[in-house]
C-alpha angles and dihedrals in degrees: 000000000000091000090051090051091051090050091050094049090047090052091054092048091049094048100039118056089193092065106106103178144002091248091055091052093047097049105029110030111097094198092060092045091050091050093050091048089050091056089058094043092048091053091057091042092055090048092054095253093124099157092059089043092055091044090057093046094047091048088052091048091054092050100041108023088235120116116201116171110230090234094061118109115228127187131211127303098009109176119200105188116205086340104193111148097012113148123188117185131226099261097035116126122201124192130212127300096014121161119206126182130204123296095024119147124199095187148137134261096228091244100089134073129203105008100033105154135065130270112226118203129218124296095012124157118207114191126223116288095011119146120208107187128181143030099291135109131259104204130231119288095015127151120212112196123231114280093007117148108215115196103162141037120300116208120229120280093020138133118218124193139168142031108316091018120245129190111254100168135030120182089349094304124115116246127219088268096052103086108158093325120122135168092273105040105046113172118240112225093199092053090049091052092050090052090052092049091049091052092049092050091048091051091051092049091049090052091048092050090053092049094243 
C-alpha cells in the first residue's frame, strides 16, 4: 500500500509542474484524496457493504468535488488534475497512467443496462470538460480533447475532438476528418454559422444601399 501511494504521488509530481513536494501532493491535492477514498469505498463495495461504500464516496465527493462511484475500477497511477466536477460511473474501468482534467464525465447514456460506462485504456489523456458516454472502449495512448463528447469506440493511439467526437489522428497521422483541426484549435460550428449569417446580412445591406 505504501509503495502504491509513493507511485501515485510520483505520478502527480511528474504530471503537474505546480507540485512542489510530496507532502503538498499528499495533503492538498483533491484528486489524490479522491482516489485514496475510492480504494476504501471499492473494498466495501466488493464485499457487499454497499451502504458504507456509498457513504465513503459521497463524503469524498463533498470534500473534493470529485464523484467516483465505489463500483468503478481504477488502475495504477491515475492522476485527476484540479478535479472539480469529475464524475466516474459505477461500471467505468480505467487503466494505468491515465490523466483526467476537471469537468470530465465517464458516464452512461441511459439506454444501456449492466455495463453502462466506458472502459479507458492505459496512458490516456482526457481533457477538461470532456464527456465519454456509453459502454465502449477508449484504446491505449489516446487523447480526448477538451469539451469533446465521445459516444463510440476510440481506437488505440488516436486523438478525438469535437461534438460529437471524431477521430482526427491515428498513430500521429491525420485522418480524412482532421482538416486543420488539432487538440488546441477546435472549430466551433455555431460560431461558423454566425459568421455565415453575418456575411449574408452584410451582402443584403450592400444590395439595398446600391438600390438593387
